[in-house]
C-alpha positions as CSV (number, residue, x, y, z in Angstrom):
1,M,3.3,-9.8,77.3
2,E,3.4,-7.4,74.3
3,P,3.7,-9.2,70.9
4,P,7.0,-8.7,69.2
5,V,7.1,-5.8,66.8
6,E,7.9,-6.9,63.3
7,A,10.5,-4.9,61.4
8,P,9.1,-3.0,58.4
9,V,9.7,-4.7,55.1
10,R,12.3,-2.7,53.1
11,P,11.7,-2.1,49.4
12,V,14.3,-3.3,47.0
13,A,15.9,-1.4,44.1
14,L,18.2,-2.5,41.3
15,I,20.8,0.1,40.4
16,T,23.0,-0.3,37.3
17,G,26.3,1.5,36.8
18,A,27.1,1.4,40.5
19,G,30.8,0.3,40.3
20,R,32.6,3.5,41.4
21,L,32.5,5.4,44.7
22,A,32.6,8.7,42.8
23,G,29.9,7.7,40.4
24,I,26.2,8.8,40.2
25,G,25.1,5.2,40.8
26,A,26.9,5.1,44.1
27,G,25.4,8.4,45.2
28,I,22.0,7.1,44.4
29,A,22.7,4.0,46.4
30,R,23.7,6.0,49.4
31,H,20.5,8.0,49.4
32,L,18.2,5.1,48.9
33,A,19.9,3.1,51.6
34,A,19.4,6.0,54.0
35,D,15.8,6.1,52.9
36,G,15.3,2.4,53.9
37,W,15.9,0.5,50.6
38,D,17.7,-2.7,50.1
39,L,19.8,-2.8,47.0
40,A,21.1,-4.9,44.1
41,L,24.0,-3.1,42.5
42,A,25.2,-3.9,38.9
43,Y,28.6,-2.9,37.6
44,W,31.2,-3.9,35.0
45,H,34.8,-3.2,35.8
46,P,36.1,-3.9,32.2
47,Y,34.2,-0.8,31.1
48,D,35.9,1.3,33.8
49,A,39.3,-0.1,32.7
50,R,38.7,1.4,29.2
51,M,37.9,4.9,30.7
52,P,40.3,7.6,31.8
53,W,39.5,7.0,35.5
54,G,40.5,3.3,35.2
55,S,39.1,0.3,37.0
56,Q,38.8,0.5,40.8
57,P,37.7,-3.0,41.9
58,D,37.7,-2.3,45.6
59,D,35.1,0.5,45.2
60,V,32.1,-1.8,45.2
61,V,33.4,-3.6,48.3
62,R,33.9,-0.3,50.1
63,L,30.5,1.0,48.9
64,T,28.8,-2.2,50.1
65,A,30.3,-1.8,53.6
66,E,29.2,1.8,53.7
67,L,25.6,0.9,52.8
68,E,25.4,-2.0,55.2
69,V,26.4,0.4,58.1
70,I,23.4,2.5,57.1
71,G,21.2,-0.7,57.4
72,A,20.8,-1.8,53.8
73,R,21.1,-5.4,52.5
74,V,23.3,-5.2,49.4
75,H,23.9,-7.7,46.6
76,L,26.6,-7.2,44.1
77,L,26.0,-8.3,40.5
78,P,28.8,-7.8,37.9
79,S,27.0,-7.6,34.6
80,D,28.2,-7.0,31.0
81,L,25.1,-5.3,29.6
82,A,26.5,-5.5,26.0
83,D,25.6,-9.2,26.2
84,P,21.9,-9.6,25.2
85,A,21.6,-12.6,27.6
86,V,22.6,-10.6,30.6
87,P,19.7,-8.1,31.4
88,D,17.1,-10.8,32.0
89,R,19.5,-12.8,34.1
90,L,20.5,-9.7,36.1
91,V,16.9,-9.0,37.1
92,A,16.2,-12.7,37.8
93,D,19.3,-12.8,40.0
94,A,18.4,-9.6,41.8
95,V,14.9,-11.0,42.6
96,E,16.3,-14.3,43.8
97,L,18.8,-12.7,46.1
98,A,16.8,-9.7,47.4
99,G,13.1,-10.3,46.6
100,P,10.7,-8.5,44.3
101,L,12.0,-5.2,43.0
102,Q,10.0,-2.0,43.5
103,G,12.7,0.3,42.0
104,L,14.8,0.2,38.9
105,V,17.5,2.9,38.4
106,L,19.4,2.8,35.0
107,S,22.6,4.8,35.6
108,H,24.9,2.6,33.5
109,A,26.3,3.9,30.2
110,E,28.7,3.3,27.4
111,S,30.2,6.7,26.6
112,V,33.1,7.2,24.2
113,D,33.4,10.6,22.4
114,S,33.2,10.5,18.6
115,G,31.3,12.4,15.9
116,I,29.6,11.8,12.6
117,L,32.9,11.2,10.7
118,D,34.9,9.2,13.2
119,T,32.4,7.0,14.9
120,T,33.1,3.3,14.1
121,L,30.4,0.8,13.5
122,E,31.6,-1.3,16.5
123,S,31.3,1.7,18.8
124,F,27.9,2.8,17.5
125,E,26.5,-0.7,18.0
126,R,28.0,-1.1,21.4
127,H,26.5,2.2,22.6
128,F,23.1,1.1,21.4
129,A,23.5,-2.4,22.9
130,V,24.4,-1.0,26.3
131,N,22.4,2.3,26.6
132,T,19.3,1.3,24.6
133,R,18.8,-2.4,24.1
134,A,19.9,-3.4,27.6
135,S,17.8,-0.7,29.1
136,W,14.7,-1.8,27.3
137,Q,15.4,-5.4,28.3
138,L,15.8,-4.4,32.0
139,I,12.6,-2.4,31.9
140,A,10.7,-5.3,30.5
141,A,12.1,-7.8,33.0
142,F,11.4,-5.4,35.8
143,A,7.8,-5.1,34.7
144,R,7.3,-8.9,34.4
145,Q,8.4,-9.4,38.0
146,A,6.5,-6.5,39.5
147,T,3.9,-7.3,42.2
148,D,0.5,-5.7,42.6
149,D,2.2,-2.7,44.2
150,G,3.9,-1.8,40.9
151,G,7.1,0.1,41.1
152,A,9.1,3.0,39.7
153,I,11.7,3.3,36.9
154,V,14.2,6.1,36.6
155,A,16.8,6.3,33.8
156,L,19.6,8.8,33.4
157,T,19.9,10.6,30.1
158,S,21.9,13.4,28.5
159,D,21.7,16.3,26.0
160,H,25.0,15.4,24.4
161,T,24.8,15.1,20.6
162,A,27.6,16.8,18.5
163,F,31.0,15.0,18.8
164,N,29.3,12.5,21.2
165,L,27.1,11.0,18.5
166,P,26.6,7.3,19.6
167,Y,26.1,8.2,23.2
168,G,23.7,11.0,22.5
169,A,21.7,9.0,19.9
170,S,21.4,6.0,22.1
171,K,20.3,8.1,25.0
172,G,17.7,9.8,22.8
173,A,16.3,6.4,21.9
174,L,16.2,5.6,25.7
175,D,14.1,8.7,26.3
176,R,11.5,7.4,23.9
177,I,11.5,3.9,25.5
178,I,10.8,5.6,28.9
179,I,7.8,7.4,27.4
180,A,6.5,4.1,26.1
181,A,7.1,2.4,29.5
182,A,5.1,5.1,31.3
183,R,2.1,4.5,29.0
184,E,2.3,0.8,28.6
185,L,3.2,-0.1,32.2
186,G,1.1,2.5,34.0
187,P,-1.8,0.1,34.3
188,Q,0.5,-2.1,36.5
189,G,1.1,0.8,38.8
190,I,4.6,1.4,37.4
191,S,5.9,4.9,36.8
192,A,8.8,5.7,34.4
193,N,10.8,8.8,34.1
194,V,14.1,9.9,32.5
195,L,16.3,12.3,34.4
196,N,18.9,14.7,32.9
197,P,21.2,15.8,35.6
198,G,23.4,18.1,33.5
199,P,27.2,18.0,33.9
200,V,28.2,16.1,37.0
201,D,32.0,15.5,37.4
202,T,32.5,11.9,38.5
203,G,36.1,11.9,37.4
204,W,35.9,12.4,33.6
205,M,36.4,16.2,33.4
206,A,39.6,17.9,32.7
207,P,40.2,20.9,34.9
208,E,39.6,23.4,32.1
209,L,36.3,21.8,31.2
210,R,35.2,21.7,34.8
211,E,35.9,25.4,35.2
212,A,34.1,26.3,31.9
213,L,31.0,24.3,32.8
214,A,30.9,25.7,36.4
215,E,30.9,29.2,34.9
216,R,27.8,28.3,32.9
217,Q,25.9,27.1,36.0
218,P,23.6,29.7,37.6
219,T,24.6,28.2,40.9
220,G,28.3,28.7,40.2
221,R,29.0,25.0,40.9
222,L,28.6,21.7,39.2
223,G,26.1,19.1,40.3
224,T,27.1,16.2,42.5
225,P,26.0,12.6,42.7
226,A,24.2,13.6,45.9
227,D,22.2,16.2,44.0
228,V,21.1,13.7,41.4
229,A,20.3,11.1,44.1
230,A,17.8,13.4,45.8
231,T,15.7,13.7,42.7
232,V,15.9,10.0,41.9
233,A,14.9,9.1,45.5
234,F,11.8,11.4,45.2
235,L,10.7,9.8,41.9
236,L,11.1,6.3,43.4
237,S,9.1,7.3,46.6
238,P,5.4,6.9,47.0
239,A,5.2,10.7,46.9
240,G,6.9,10.9,43.5
241,R,5.0,8.1,41.8
242,W,2.4,10.4,40.3
243,V,5.2,11.9,38.1
244,S,5.5,9.6,35.1
245,G,6.5,9.8,31.4
246,Q,8.6,12.9,32.0
247,L,12.0,14.1,31.0
248,V,13.0,15.7,34.2
249,K,15.9,18.2,34.1
250,A,17.4,18.5,37.6
251,D,20.5,20.3,36.6
252,G,20.8,23.4,38.8
253,G,19.5,25.6,36.0
254,F,22.3,24.6,33.5
255,S,19.8,24.1,30.7
256,A,17.8,27.3,31.4
């Protein structure tokens, strides 16, 4: 009698900002699930409720069902990353539920347009709490739980600066944290990269803006969450782990 064939162990990734079906985080989750990953998905509906697209609480349930059909185990973890106690707890809960993490994808963001003269102190501090401080905490917690196989970190960034000051400044600080992570965590076998996807319409663009940005694209179209997900999946894969400490622009030539 032939011995039973053991199912391959699926790697586990934590994805933040995965609360909306139309979002980049959901697109990344779909691609990773198809590639054989199990997933812990973090989201925060009160943020969506403040945004033009509004809160869509059923989206995470529908996304989970979609990913489970593909074969992934999925764990949902609502997380207010503005709270400094949450990032460490988020990683600990993900590990407890799903096992050691091999991938960390930071696709969450606080993003409220304002410039030099009209940014409030509260908004500035919230942007840095969510986009910068929480990302550093998540990266550190991910590194502390990593096994001998190491892992891969991918964070999403942006070129926005003027009239989007707190968002752009906090993302610029995140870029530097990723460079530090690549150097400091490399000996653990952990790669770290930041990915700029260019303009991706996930529900925040007015029709006029969508048309204007598409005209600037060499491809003639805007990027999609699926486009972003393909690059993230490569950077998390064994084939992509030699890439580290890089600001990767996968934007269809928008920045050329």
